[in-house]
C-alpha positions in Angstrom: -78.6 112.7 -66.8 -77.3 109.0 -66.8 -75.1 107.0 -68.2 -74.6 103.3 -68.4 -71.2 102.0 -67.4 -71.7 98.4 -67.9 -74.7 96.1 -67.4 -74.4 96.3 -63.7 -73.6 99.9 -63.1 -75.2 103.4 -63.9 -73.5 106.6 -63.5 -76.5 108.8 -62.5 -76.5 112.9 -62.3 -73.4 113.1 -64.3 -74.3 116.7 -65.0 -74.5 117.9 -61.5 -72.9 115.6 -58.8 -72.2 112.1 -60.1 -72.8 108.6 -58.6 -72.8 104.9 -59.4 -75.7 103.4 -58.9 -76.8 99.9 -59.5 -79.4 98.1 -61.5 -79.9 95.5 -59.0 -80.9 98.1 -56.2 -82.4 100.3 -58.5 -85.3 97.5 -58.9 -86.6 98.6 -55.1 -88.2 101.9 -54.7 -87.7 101.6 -50.8 -84.0 101.6 -51.4 -81.3 104.3 -52.0 -78.1 103.5 -52.9 -74.9 104.3 -54.6 -71.3 104.9 -54.7 -69.5 108.0 -54.8 -67.1 109.2 -57.4 -64.3 111.3 -57.4 -66.1 114.3 -59.6 -68.6 117.1 -58.8 -66.9 118.3 -55.5 -65.1 121.4 -54.4 -61.6 119.8 -53.3 -58.6 120.9 -55.1 -55.1 119.6 -55.7 -54.5 115.4 -55.0 -58.3 115.5 -53.5 -60.0 116.9 -56.6 -62.9 116.9 -56.2 -65.3 115.1 -54.5 -62.7 113.7 -51.6 -65.1 112.8 -48.6 -62.2 111.6 -46.4 -61.4 113.9 -43.2 -58.1 112.5 -42.6 -56.2 112.8 -45.6 -54.8 116.4 -45.4 -57.7 118.4 -47.1 -59.4 121.6 -45.9 -62.7 120.6 -43.6 -64.7 123.3 -44.8 -64.2 121.5 -48.3 -65.1 118.0 -47.2 -68.1 119.2 -45.5 -69.5 120.8 -48.8 -68.7 117.9 -50.5 -70.5 115.9 -48.3 -73.4 118.3 -48.8 -73.4 118.0 -52.5 -73.2 114.1 -52.8 -76.0 113.8 -50.1 -78.1 116.0 -51.9 -77.7 113.9 -55.2 -78.4 111.0 -53.6 -81.5 112.0 -51.7 -80.7 112.5 -48.2 -79.1 114.7 -45.6 -75.6 114.6 -44.3 -77.1 114.4 -40.8 -78.3 110.9 -41.5 -74.8 109.3 -42.2 -73.7 106.7 -39.9 -69.8 106.5 -40.0 -67.5 103.2 -39.7 -64.3 103.0 -38.0 -62.6 101.1 -40.4 -59.3 99.2 -39.4 -59.4 96.5 -41.9 -61.1 93.9 -39.0 -64.4 92.0 -39.4 -66.3 93.6 -36.5 -70.0 94.3 -38.1 -72.4 96.4 -35.9 -76.2 97.0 -35.7 -77.0 100.5 -36.2 -79.8 102.3 -35.0 -81.1 105.7 -36.4 -80.0 107.2 -33.2 -76.3 106.6 -34.5 -77.1 109.4 -37.2 -74.2 111.8 -37.7 -71.8 109.8 -35.5 -68.6 110.3 -37.5 -69.3 113.9 -39.0 -71.0 115.6 -36.5 -70.5 113.7 -33.4 -68.3 111.5 -31.6 -68.2 107.5 -32.6 -69.2 105.8 -29.6 -68.0 102.5 -31.1 -64.6 101.3 -32.3 -63.1 99.2 -34.7 -66.1 98.8 -36.9 -66.1 97.8 -40.5 -69.5 97.3 -41.1 -73.0 97.9 -40.1 -76.4 96.6 -40.7 -80.0 98.0 -39.9 -83.8 97.8 -40.4 -84.2 101.1 -39.5 -85.2 103.5 -42.1 -83.5 107.0 -42.6 -80.5 105.9 -41.3 -77.6 106.0 -44.2 -74.9 103.2 -44.0 -71.8 104.2 -45.5 -68.0 102.5 -46.0 -64.9 104.4 -47.6 -63.2 102.9 -50.5 -60.3 103.7 -52.8 -59.2 100.2 -53.9 -60.6 98.0 -51.1 -64.1 96.6 -51.8 -67.4 98.0 -50.4 -70.4 95.3 -50.0 -73.6 96.6 -50.0 -76.5 94.5 -48.9 -80.6 94.1 -49.1 -82.7 92.0 -47.5 -85.9 92.6 -49.2 -88.2 90.4 -47.3 -87.0 91.5 -43.9 -86.4 95.2 -44.9 -82.7 94.8 -43.8 -79.6 96.7 -45.5 -75.7 96.1 -45.0 -72.6 98.4 -46.0 -69.2 96.5 -45.2 -65.6 97.3 -45.8 -63.5 94.5 -47.1 -59.6 95.0 -47.9 -57.2 92.1 -48.2 -57.6 91.5 -44.5 -61.4 91.7 -44.2 -61.8 89.3 -47.4 -59.4 86.7 -45.5 -61.3 87.3 -42.3 -64.6 86.7 -44.6 -66.4 89.7 -43.3 -69.0 89.3 -45.7 -69.9 85.9 -44.1 -70.0 87.5 -40.7 -72.4 90.4 -42.0 -74.6 87.5 -43.7 -74.6 85.9 -40.2 -75.3 89.0 -38.4 -78.2 89.9 -40.5 -79.6 86.6 -39.8 -79.1 86.5 -36.4 -80.5 90.2 -35.5 -83.3 90.3 -38.0 -83.6 86.7 -39.1 -82.5 87.4 -42.7 -82.4 84.4 -45.1 -79.0 84.2 -46.8 -81.2 83.5 -50.0 -83.0 86.3 -49.7 -79.9 88.6 -49.8 -79.1 90.9 -52.5 -75.3 92.0 -52.4 -73.1 94.2 -54.6 -69.4 94.2 -54.8 -68.9 97.7 -55.4 -66.0 99.6 -57.3 -62.9 98.6 -56.2 -59.4 97.4 -57.3 -59.6 94.6 -59.9 -57.4 91.5 -60.1 -55.4 92.9 -63.3 -54.2 95.8 -61.2 -53.5 94.5 -57.8 -50.4 92.8 -57.5 -49.4 91.4 -53.7 -46.4 89.5 -52.2 -46.0 86.1 -51.0 -46.8 86.8 -47.5 -50.7 88.3 -48.5 -50.6 85.3 -50.8 -50.4 82.6 -48.4 -53.0 84.3 -46.0 -55.2 83.5 -48.5 -54.2 80.2 -49.6 -54.5 79.4 -45.4 -58.0 80.7 -45.9 -59.6 79.6 -48.8 -57.5 76.2 -49.5 -58.4 74.8 -53.3 -60.4 78.2 -53.8 -57.6 79.9 -53.8 -57.1 78.6 -57.4 -59.5 81.0 -58.9 -58.3 84.2 -56.7 -54.5 84.1 -57.1 -52.7 83.9 -60.1 -48.9 83.8 -60.4 -47.9 87.4 -62.0 -44.3 86.6 -63.2 -41.6 84.5 -62.6 -39.4 87.4 -61.4 -37.7 86.3 -57.8 -39.2 83.2 -57.6 -35.8 81.6 -56.8 -35.5 83.9 -53.9 -38.9 83.2 -52.9 -40.2 86.7 -53.8 -43.2 85.5 -56.1 -45.9 88.2 -56.9 -49.5 87.0 -57.5 -52.4 88.9 -58.9 -55.2 88.9 -56.1 -59.0 89.0 -57.3 -60.6 90.6 -54.1 -63.7 90.5 -56.2 -63.9 86.8 -56.6 -62.6 86.1 -52.8 -66.0 87.8 -51.9 -68.1 86.6 -54.2 -67.0 82.9 -53.3 -67.3 83.9 -49.7 -70.9 85.4 -50.2 -71.9 82.0 -52.1 -70.7 79.9 -49.5 -72.2 82.0 -46.8 -75.9 80.7 -48.7 -76.5 83.9 -50.9 -77.6 82.8 -54.5 -75.1 83.5 -57.1 -77.9 85.5 -59.3 -78.6 87.9 -56.4 -74.4 88.6 -55.7 -73.2 91.4 -58.3 -69.7 92.1 -59.1 -69.8 95.9 -60.3 -67.0 95.4 -62.5 -65.5 99.0 -61.9 -61.9 98.8 -61.0 -60.8 101.9 -59.1 -56.9 101.9 -60.3 -58.4 101.3 -64.1 -60.9 104.2 -64.1 -58.9 107.0 -62.6 -61.3 109.5 -64.7 -64.1 108.2 -61.9 -62.3 107.3 -58.7 -59.5 107.3 -56.6 -56.7 104.9 -56.2 -54.6 104.3 -53.0 -52.5 101.4 -55.4 -51.9 104.2 -57.9 -51.7 107.6 -55.6 -50.5 106.3 -52.4 -52.0 108.8 -49.4 -51.8 111.8 -51.9 -55.6 111.1 -53.3 -59.2 111.5 -52.0 -61.7 108.7 -50.3 -64.7 107.7 -52.1 -68.0 106.2 -49.9 -70.8 103.9 -50.6 -73.9 104.6 -49.3 -77.1 102.5 -48.7 -80.5 103.8 -47.0 -84.0 102.3 -46.4 -86.4 105.5 -47.3 
């Protein structure tokens, strides 16, 4: 059974192991894509129930079972997964089918990778999240996919643009052909940051920062301690548009992980005592 969350997102398999799917990608039968929720797993306590993070302190066998369940729900095997090595940088790596299983069943032979791209079928690219922005890419012309993790540092560093450039350099993808989903992550109303983060965005985005940052209150302004609301969705949307992705091909899921704690884990809400979710994308 499925349920529409909004015009850009659907909750699928809600009577089994739920995941969020996106109509913009559902239109392509050759594509498998979705984002896990906190539902449908076997983890307990603060990890309940679909925790996909091995490093959070959860029982390893429960995390493995969670992977078995979410992968089965989406239609692939855990052995097909390719993990990132997320360190909040802007490195995007080309992945191959030979990389399947790295990070879950075998050691990664790469480091400091916050995104992958590939044109090989059967390889499941994934990115972890619990407030940071997952970016999922598809080029229906060249049949290339990408999965990128963009926290505030990656967003300042324009990792979305680097993914677009890498897809073009490796596979000849045209930015205007790309379809991109900005997945479930913390929304601007819930994401308050200090002056240091605001200054980083002002430096990176210039005049465009006006649509990304909003002063959230006068408290502490006299001491230079202003707080700002930061819109990571808009920041990444602007980067994609400037990289040549068409506005009509850039979809913001509109799902805030902090607002929707019934569906998602949120680092801002719960700190380290929480599970991790993941976005997945694969060519059949």
